[in-house]
N, C-alpha and C positions, 0 to 999 in steps of 0.2 A: 504494499499499500505506499501511496505516496501523497503528500498534499499538494495540490496544483495551484492553490490560490493563497499566498501568503500576506501580502499587503493591502487586502481590501478593507481592513478595519483599524487604520492608523489613528483615526480619531475616535475610536470606541472607548468609552471609559473602563473597560475590562482589558484593554491593551496593557501589558504588564511591564512595560519599558521602564526602568528606572526604579523599579520595586524589587523588594525581596519576594521571588516567586512563591506560589503555594506549593509547588511541585519542583524539585531540582535533582537533577541526576548527576552523580559523581563517579568519575573513573579515576583511581589512585594506583600508583605503580609501587613496586618494591622500595620498601624502607621509607615511604613517603608519610608525613603527619598533617593532618587538618585539625584545626581549632575551631570549634563551633560556638560562638556564644549565643544562647538561645533565650532572644527575647520574645519567644512565642513557644507554645507547646509543639513538641514534634513527635511524628512517627517515622522511623528509619527502617527500611526494608533493605536487606543485603541480597542481591540478586545473583552475583557470582562472586566467588573467592571466599576470603573471610578477612575479618577486621579484628583489632583488638580496641576496645572502648574503654573510656574512664570518664568519671564524672568528678571535675575539680580535681582534687589530689588523691582519689581513691585508686585501689589496685587496678591494673586493666583486666578487662574480661573478654573473652574470645566469643564472637558472633560469626556464625558460619553462614554459607550460602543458603537462601530460602528459609531464613530466620529474620524476625523483626522485634525491634525494642522501643519503647517510649521514653522521652526525656521532657521533663517538665520545665516551664518558663523559669529563668533566671539561673538554671543549671549551666556550667560550662562543660562542654564537651569534648574530648579529645579522641580523634580517631587514628589508628596507625594500621599499616599493613606491612607484611614481610613480604608478599607476593601481591599480583596484579587483584583488584576488586572494584566491583560496581555496586553502588548502592543508591537508594532513592531516599529523599528527605522531603517529607510532607510537613508543612508549616500550617498548624491549626490556629487561626487568628480570630475564631468564634468560639461559641460555647461548644463542647463537644456533645454531639447528637448521633446516637445511634440510628434512631428513627425519630419520628414525631413524639412518640410515647415512650421513648427510653433514651433519657438523658444522664450525663455522669453524676448529676445529683441522686438520680435514683440508685446507681451503682454504689454510690458512697453509703447508702443505707445498709449494705450488707458488710461494710467494714468490721462490725463487731463480731459477726459470724466467724469471720476469718483472722481474727486478731492474732491468732498464734502462729499461723502462716506468715502473716504480715511482719511479725517480730523475728522470723526467722529468714526472711527474704531481704537481706541486706543490700545486695546490688541490684542492678538492673534485672527485671523479669524479661527472659528471652523467650519469645513464642515461636514455633514453626511457623511459616507462611502458607496457609492453606492454598491448594493449587487453583481453587476459583479464584482467589486473589491474584495469584501470579498470571492467570490468564487475563484478568480485567485490566493489569498493569501493562500489558503489551502494546495497546492502542496508545497509551499515554507515552511509552517510551519512544514509539514512532513519532508522536508529535513532538516530543523533546528533540529528537535527532534531527528533525526537520526545522527546527527553530520556531515553532509555534507558540505564540506567548500569550494566549488568551487565557485570562485568570478566571473567567466565568466556565470554560471548559474544565481546567485543572481543580476547581472548587467541587465541579461535578465529580470528578474523579476521587477526590478526598471524602466527598459524601458518600461515595460508592464504597470505598475502603472502610469507612467507619461503620457502615451498614453491615458489611459482610463480617467484620470483626464482631459487631453485635451479635450476629448469627451462628458462626461458626466456633465459638468458644464458650467454654462454661463461665459461669458467674464468678467462681473462684479464679479462673484464668484471667478474667478481666480485672477484678479487684486487684489481683499482685501486679498485673501489667500496668495498670494506671494508678499505682499506688501513691505515688508522689504527688498527685493532684487530688487525690480525695481527702475531704475534710467535711466538717460541718456546714461550712459556707464556702463554695467553690469561687465565687465572685469575690470575696473578700480576700482569701488566700492567693488568687491568681493577682490582684492588685497589689498585695504586698509582695510577691514574688518579683513582680516586673517592675515595681516602682520604689522598693525600699533603698536601693542604692542612690537615689536622686536626695535624699535627706540625710542630713547629719546626725540627726536624733530621732529618737522614738516619739518626741512631743511633735516634731515637725511632720512626721508621717501621720499621727494622729490628727493633727489639725487640718491636713489636706484631705484626709477622708472623713471629716466632720464629725469626729468622735471626742469625747471627753477623755481624758488620760486614763481615768479608771474604767471607763466603759471598753476602751480600746485594749487595755492590759487584759480585762477579763475575757473578751472575745479572741483575743491573741492567744491566751493561754490554753483556752479551750480546743482551739484548732490545730496551732503547732506543738502543743505540749513543750512549751518553753517559754521564758519571759521574752518580752519584745528585746530588751538588752542583751540577753543570752543569743537569740536568733541573729540579732544585726551583727553582733560582734563575730558570730562565725561566718556570716556572709562576707563582712568586710576583710576578714582574713583569706577568704578564699579569693577575693577580688584582687587582693594585694600580692598574692602568691602567684595568681593568674598574669599581672601586671609584670611582676619581676621575671617570671620564668618563660612568658611566652610574647612579651611585647618590647619594644625598644625604647619604651617611656625612660627617661633619665631618672636617678633615684631623688633628685631634688623635686621633679614634677609629680612622682608618686607620693613624696613627703607632703607637698601642698595639697594635691587632690585629696587626701585622706585625712588632712587636718592635723598632723602631727606636730607638737610644738618644736621639736627640734629633731636632728638627726640620732641623737642618741636615744630619744624615746622610740624612733622607728626601729632603731637596732634592737633595742630591747624587746620590742613587740615581736620582730620576726624571730628572735632567738627563743622566746617563750612560746610562740604558736607553730613554728616550723622547725625548731631545734638548729638553725643556722643563721648566720648573718645575712643581710641583703646581698652583699657582694659574692658570697659563696652560692647562695641560690641563682644568682644571675649567671655567674660563672658555668653552672652545670645546666643552664638552661637548654631546652631542645631548640631545633631549626625548623618550626612548624610553619604551615600555611594557614592563615587566618581567613574565615569566611563568614 
């Protein structure tokens, strides 16, 4: 199959030029590394080869061909391969809906039933890709190869993927797969994950969400099982480690961005959280590709 008309929709509002696409295809070669900052929820399907994945500073996890995994918003994903690998990345920019009557919020209600499994599932939940999903992706891959950029079409393919996931996997598998986005309030938790880095303090974040301090803390602790201070400190540490090990930002810029009073405070923070000075972390950084 070949698309014969490419440029007839240059003025269409669904034309995806200049945007982060809903669906993107990656081909990576031996010993290559890709760093993905997730400002949206993502489903990643490995079509060929195998990859090693890690979230933040976690240990790598192997994902093979015809397997998929989910990455929640605000998590930093690192993908490496020792051989050639092809994979698809679906960016979910709206509420997750498996169908009109089965939303992620409904799936969240099953969390208590599988709380033991959730406690034991510390890494990514990797699922085999059902053959029906693979068949459904073939047309999308043809369109990607032909540089077809209609976001309306790829949104249809995303909805198809979510529909099939909702039909071909058990509730337990779905709960473990989407575990990082399950909470008592999906909209609240997604906003916090996507926007917390914009605020220096918990007070600023609470005000931006129109909460009193006490009301925000109560809701936050119920959903994240941690205080806002603890959670924001952990995320701050993850972002700093990422900037040190994966970007070319100078140390002074990092110190200023994260509001450290001096270089000594920054050095102490790194030693306390990462067991090494900023200079050592930077010296050992990888040479990854960012996307």
